[in-house]
DRENKOLLUM-336614 format. One line per 8 residues: their letters; for each residue y, z, x of N, C-alpha, C, O. Coordinates in steps of 0.05 Angstrom, whole numbers, plus 5000, padded with zeros to 4 digits. Layout:
A	Y/Z/X/Y/Z/X/Y/Z/X/Y/Z/X | ...
END
This chain:
MTNGLAGA	3494/9286/7597/3512/9278/7618/3497/9261/7638/3475/9268/7646 | 3508/9240/7646/3496/9223/7666/3510/9226/7693/3533/9236/7693 | 3498/9217/7714/3509/9220/7740/3524/9196/7750/3531/9194/7774 | 3529/9177/7733/3544/9153/7741/3527/9131/7752/3535/9108/7755 | 3502/9137/7760/3484/9117/7771/3462/9110/7751/3445/9093/7758 | 3463/9121/7727/3442/9116/7708/3438/9086/7702/3416/9077/7697 | 3460/9070/7703/3458/9042/7697/3453/9025/7722/3451/9001/7720 | 3451/9037/7745/3447/9022/7770/3419/9008/7770/3400/9020/7760
PFRVGTGV	3418/8983/7779/3392/8969/7779/3373/8979/7800/3349/8975/7797 | 3382/8992/7821/3366/9003/7843/3374/9032/7848/3398/9038/7846 | 3355/9048/7855/3361/9076/7863/3342/9083/7885/3319/9075/7886 | 3351/9100/7904/3336/9110/7926/3334/9140/7924/3354/9153/7916 | 3311/9152/7930/3308/9181/7930/3294/9190/7956/3279/9174/7969 | 3299/9214/7963/3286/9227/7987/3271/9251/7978/3279/9266/7960 | 3248/9256/7990/3232/9279/7983/3220/9292/8008/3215/9279/8028 | 3216/9318/8007/3204/9333/8029/3183/9351/8017/3185/9361/7995
DVHAYAAA	3162/9356/8033/3142/9377/8025/3131/9389/8050/3129/9376/8071 | 3124/9414/8048/3114/9430/8070/3092/9448/8060/3094/9460/8039 | 3070/9450/8075/3049/9469/8069/3038/9482/8094/3035/9468/8115 | 3033/9508/8093/3021/9522/8115/2991/9516/8116/2979/9510/8095 | 2979/9516/8139/2950/9514/8141/2937/9538/8128/2948/9560/8129 | 2914/9534/8117/2898/9556/8106/2889/9574/8129/2888/9565/8152 | 2882/9598/8122/2872/9617/8142/2848/9606/8157/2832/9591/8146 | 2847/9612/8182/2824/9604/8199/2798/9612/8185/2796/9635/8175
GSDRLLML	2779/9594/8184/2753/9600/8171/2753/9595/8141/2732/9597/8129 | 2776/9587/8130/2777/9581/8101/2760/9555/8096/2758/9538/8113 | 2749/9554/8072/2734/9530/8064/2751/9509/8050/2741/9490/8039 | 2777/9513/8051/2796/9494/8037/2796/9468/8053/2801/9467/8077 | 2792/9446/8038/2792/9419/8050/2821/9410/8055/2839/9417/8040 | 2825/9394/8076/2851/9382/8080/2852/9356/8063/2835/9339/8066 | 2872/9356/8046/2878/9332/8030/2904/9321/8041/2924/9336/8042 | 2904/9296/8048/2928/9284/8060/2929/9254/8054/2910/9240/8061
GCLEWPGE	2950/9245/8041/2952/9217/8034/2931/9209/8014/2921/9186/8015 | 2923/9227/7996/2903/9223/7975/2875/9219/7986/2858/9207/7973 | 2871/9229/8011/2844/9227/8023/2835/9255/8032/2851/9272/8038 | 2809/9259/8032/2797/9283/8044/2795/9278/8074/2788/9256/8083 | 2800/9299/8090/2798/9297/8119/2777/9317/8129/2784/9339/8137 | 2752/9310/8128/2730/9328/8136/2735/9337/8165/2743/9322/8182 | 2729/9363/8169/2731/9374/8196/2759/9383/8204/2763/9394/8225 | 2779/9377/8187/2806/9386/8192/2813/9410/8175/2802/9414/8153
RGTEGHSD	2830/9427/8185/2838/9452/8171/2855/9445/8147/2874/9430/8149 | 2847/9456/8124/2862/9450/8099/2889/9465/8098/2894/9482/8115 | 2905/9458/8079/2931/9471/8075/2930/9487/8049/2915/9481/8030 | 2947/9508/8049/2949/9525/8025/2967/9511/8005/2983/9494/8011 | 2964/9519/7980/2981/9508/7959/2969/9513/7931/2945/9518/7928 | 2987/9512/7911/2979/9516/7883/2961/9492/7875/2942/9496/7859 | 2968/9469/7885/2952/9445/7880/2935/9440/7904/2925/9458/7916 | 2930/9414/7910/2913/9408/7933/2926/9410/7960/2913/9407/7981
GDVAAHAA	2953/9414/7961/2967/9417/7986/2972/9392/8001/2977/9392/8025 | 2971/9369/7987/2974/9342/8000/3004/9337/8005/3017/9327/7987 | 3014/9343/8029/3042/9341/8034/3052/9312/8032/3075/9307/8024 | 3035/9293/8038/3044/9264/8037/3048/9257/8007/3069/9245/8001 | 3029/9263/7990/3032/9256/7962/3055/9272/7949/3069/9261/7933 | 3058/9297/7957/3079/9313/7945/3106/9304/7953/3125/9303/7936 | 3110/9297/7978/3136/9286/7987/3142/9260/7973/3165/9255/7965 | 3122/9243/7970/3125/9218/7955/3134/9223/7926/3152/9210/7916
CNALLSAG	3121/9243/7913/3128/9250/7886/3157/9259/7885/3172/9251/7867 | 3165/9276/7903/3193/9286/7904/3212/9263/7908/3233/9262/7894 | 3206/9244/7925/3224/9221/7930/3226/9204/7905/3248/9195/7898 | 3203/9199/7892/3203/9182/7868/3218/9196/7845/3234/9183/7830 | 3214/9222/7842/3228/9237/7821/3258/9237/7826/3274/9234/7808 | 3266/9240/7852/3294/9239/7859/3306/9212/7853/3328/9210/7841 | 3292/9191/7860/3302/9164/7856/3306/9158/7826/3325/9145/7818 | 3288/9168/7809/3290/9164/7781/3307/9184/7766/3309/9183/7742
ALGDLGSV	3319/9203/7781/3335/9225/7770/3319/9240/7749/3328/9246/7727 | 3294/9246/7756/3275/9259/7738/3268/9288/7746/3248/9299/7736 | 3283/9300/7764/3277/9327/7773/3264/9327/7800/3269/9310/7817 | 3247/9347/7804/3233/9351/7829/3205/9362/7824/3198/9367/7801 | 3190/9365/7845/3162/9375/7843/3160/9401/7827/3143/9404/7810 | 3178/9419/7834/3177/9445/7820/3183/9444/7790/3170/9458/7774 | 3201/9426/7782/3208/9424/7754/3187/9409/7738/3183/9414/7714 | 3172/9392/7751/3152/9376/7737/3124/9389/7739/3109/9388/7720
FGTDRPEM	3117/9400/7763/3091/9411/7768/3091/9440/7776/3074/9449/7791 | 3110/9456/7767/3115/9483/7776/3090/9500/7778/3070/9497/7763 | 3091/9520/7796/3069/9538/7800/3065/9557/7776/3045/9571/7774 | 3084/9556/7757/3082/9572/7733/3064/9558/7713/3059/9568/7691 | 3054/9534/7719/3037/9519/7701/3008/9521/7711/3000/9507/7730 | 2992/9538/7699/2964/9542/7708/2947/9517/7707/2928/9514/7723 | 2954/9498/7689/2939/9473/7688/2942/9456/7712/2927/9437/7717 | 2962/9462/7729/2967/9446/7753/2952/9458/7777/2952/9446/7799
AGASGVQM	2940/9481/7774/2925/9493/7796/2903/9474/7806/2886/9465/7790 | 2904/9468/7831/2884/9450/7843/2888/9420/7837/2871/9404/7844 | 2911/9413/7824/2916/9385/7818/2916/9368/7843/2925/9378/7864 | 2905/9344/7841/2904/9327/7865/2930/9311/7868/2945/9307/7849 | 2934/9302/7893/2957/9285/7898/2956/9260/7882/2976/9249/7873 | 2932/9249/7878/2928/9225/7861/2938/9231/7833/2954/9215/7822 | 2930/9253/7821/2939/9259/7794/2969/9262/7792/2982/9253/7773 | 2980/9275/7812/3009/9280/7812/3024/9253/7815/3044/9249/7801
LQHVRSLL	3016/9236/7833/3028/9210/7836/3026/9193/7810/3045/9180/7802 | 3003/9194/7798/2999/9179/7773/3017/9190/7751/3029/9174/7736 | 3021/9216/7750/3038/9227/7730/3068/9220/7735/3082/9213/7716 | 3076/9221/7760/3103/9213/7766/3108/9184/7760/3129/9176/7750 | 3088/9167/7766/3091/9138/7759/3094/9135/7729/3111/9119/7720 | 3079/9150/7713/3082/9148/7684/3110/9157/7675/3121/9146/7656 | 3120/9178/7688/3147/9187/7681/3168/9166/7687/3186/9161/7671 | 3165/9153/7710/3183/9131/7718/3182/9108/7698/3202/9097/7690
TGAEWQIG	3157/9101/7691/3153/9079/7672/3166/9086/7645/3179/9069/7633 | 3163/9111/7636/3175/9119/7611/3206/9119/7613/3219/9116/7592 | 3217/9122/7636/3246/9121/7640/3255/9092/7647/3278/9088/7655 | 3237/9073/7645/3243/9045/7650/3250/9039/7679/3267/9022/7685 | 3235/9052/7698/3238/9046/7726/3212/9035/7736/3190/9042/7727 | 3214/9017/7755/3190/9007/7770/3193/9016/7799/3215/9018/7809 | 3171/9021/7812/3171/9030/7840/3173/9005/7857/3157/8987/7856 | 3193/9005/7875/3196/8984/7895/3178/8989/7918/3161/8973/7925
NVAVQLVG	3182/9013/7931/3165/9021/7953/3169/9051/7959/3188/9063/7950 | 3150/9061/7973/3151/9089/7982/3144/9089/8012/3124/9077/8020 | 3160/9103/8028/3154/9107/8057/3151/9137/8062/3168/9153/8054 | 3129/9144/8075/3123/9173/8080/3120/9177/8110/3105/9162/8123 | 3134/9197/8121/3131/9204/8149/3119/9232/8150/3130/9251/8139 | 3096/9235/8162/3082/9261/8165/3091/9273/8191/3095/9259/8211 | 3094/9300/8191/3102/9314/8215/3082/9336/8220/3079/9354/8204 | 3068/9334/8243/3048/9355/8250/3032/9346/8274/3032/9323/8282
QRPRVGPR	3019/9365/8286/3003/9360/8310/2976/9347/8302/2965/9330/8318 | 2966/9354/8279/2940/9343/8270/2942/9339/8240/2959/9351/8227 | 2926/9321/8229/2906/9304/8242/2919/9279/8254/2943/9274/8248 | 2905/9265/8269/2915/9239/8279/2914/9219/8256/2893/9213/8246 | 2937/9209/8249/2940/9192/8225/2932/9163/8231/2921/9150/8214 | 2938/9154/8255/2934/9125/8261/2907/9113/8252/2907/9092/8240 | 2885/9126/8258/2859/9115/8251/2854/9112/8220/2838/9096/8212 | 2869/9127/8204/2865/9126/8175/2891/9117/8160/2892/9119/8136
RQEMEAAM	2911/9107/8175/2936/9100/8163/2932/9080/8140/2942/9085/8118 | 2918/9058/8145/2915/9038/8124/2900/9049/8100/2906/9041/8077 | 2881/9066/8105/2865/9078/8083/2884/9096/8066/2882/9096/8041 | 2901/9111/8080/2920/9128/8065/2939/9111/8048/2944/9117/8025 | 2950/9090/8061/2969/9073/8046/2955/9061/8022/2967/9059/8000 | 2930/9052/8024/2916/9040/8002/2910/9061/7980/2913/9055/7956 | 2903/9085/7988/2897/9106/7968/2922/9114/7952/2922/9117/7928 | 2944/9117/7967/2969/9125/7953/2979/9101/7936/2990/9106/7914
SAALAGAS	2977/9077/7946/2985/9054/7931/2969/9052/7905/2980/9046/7884 | 2943/9056/7907/2925/9055/7883/2934/9076/7862/2934/9070/7838 | 2942/9100/7871/2951/9120/7852/2977/9112/7839/2983/9122/7817 | 2992/9095/7852/3018/9085/7842/3016/9057/7830/3035/9042/7829 | 2991/9049/7821/2986/9024/7808/2994/9000/7825/3004/8980/7815 | 2989/9002/7851/2994/8979/7869/3021/8978/7882/3026/8959/7897 | 3038/8998/7878/3064/8998/7891/3060/8999/7922/3041/9010/7932 | 3079/8988/7936/3078/8987/7965/3083/9015/7977/3102/9028/7970
VSVSAATS	3065/9024/7994/3067/9050/8008/3063/9045/8037/3045/9032/8046 | 3081/9057/8054/3077/9057/8083/3076/9086/8092/3090/9103/8082 | 3060/9091/8113/3056/9118/8124/3061/9117/8154/3051/9099/8167 | 3076/9136/8164/3080/9139/8193/3077/9168/8199/3075/9185/8181 | 3076/9175/8225/3072/9203/8233/3087/9209/8259/3093/9191/8275 | 3093/9235/8262/3107/9245/8286/3095/9273/8292/3086/9286/8273 | 3096/9281/8317/3084/9307/8324/3105/9329/8327/3097/9352/8327 | 3130/9323/8329/3152/9342/8333/3152/9355/8361/3165/9375/8366
DGLGFTGR	3137/9342/8379/3137/9351/8408/3132/9381/8411/3144/9393/8429 | 3115/9392/8395/3108/9420/8398/3129/9440/8388/3126/9464/8392 | 3150/9430/8375/3172/9447/8366/3168/9456/8337/3156/9441/8321 | 3177/9479/8330/3177/9489/8303/3149/9496/8293/3129/9495/8308 | 3147/9502/8267/3121/9510/8256/3100/9488/8256/3077/9493/8260 | 3109/9463/8254/3090/9441/8255/3080/9437/8284/3057/9432/8289 | 3098/9440/8303/3091/9438/8331/3073/9460/8340/3056/9456/8358 | 3075/9484/8328/3058/9506/8335/3031/9505/8320/3014/9522/8324
GEGLAAIA	3028/9484/8304/3002/9481/8289/2999/9500/8266/2977/9508/8259 | 3022/9509/8254/3020/9528/8232/3020/9514/8205/3014/9526/8185 | 3025/9488/8204/3025/9473/8179/3034/9445/8183/3037/9435/8205 | 3036/9431/8160/3044/9403/8159/3069/9400/8142/3074/9415/8124 | 3084/9379/8148/3108/9372/8133/3107/9342/8128/3095/9327/8143 | 3122/9333/8108/3125/9305/8103/3152/9300/8091/3163/9316/8076 | 3163/9277/8098/3189/9267/8088/3184/9240/8076/3170/9223/8089 | 3194/9235/8053/3190/9209/8040/3216/9197/8029/3234/9212/8022
TALVHRP	3216/9171/8028/3238/9156/8015/3226/9137/7996/3205/9125/8001 | 3238/9134/7972/3228/9116/7952/3251/9099/7940/3273/9108/7938 | 3244/9075/7934/3262/9057/7920/3251/9051/7893/3227/9043/7891 | 3267/9054/7872/3259/9046/7845/3279/9025/7835/3302/9025/7844 | 3271/9009/7816/3289/8989/7805/3283/8984/7776/3261/8992/7766 | 3301/8972/7762/3297/8965/7734/3280/8940/7732/3284/8922/7748 | 3261/8940/7713/3245/8915/7711/3261/8891/7702/3250/8870/7699
END
């Protein structure tokens, strides 16, 4: 059964991901936007906890009507334990290619008090783009004005939008 959009030349998807920070004193590294963030508190997760990469994966999977993070990389798959955001983005790109979609662009908005994204924004965009074979990636950030779990510094969230098209 198709959803009526299978033949559409363009599709848009939205993705969200959330991870709690690791316990204080944990040696877990923060992975964000396919980069290591030395000196920042890491996030918990079955994989590397990279909310930016995971939200981008969810958006791309949604755009391609290929499922979601849980159906593709579920926690019931031990081989995915510790998987990097780079590996996950590369796998999603291969799924899209197999379904005859090309990535138009991905936009990711991070929500959290830390880390400060601005100084490494271009580096994050380049790293995520490289994982997606050169697809255009933009990254922005918001603090949530101290509200909610991200505002209280309990974790990070990311929202992403992706556009895919037929070659």
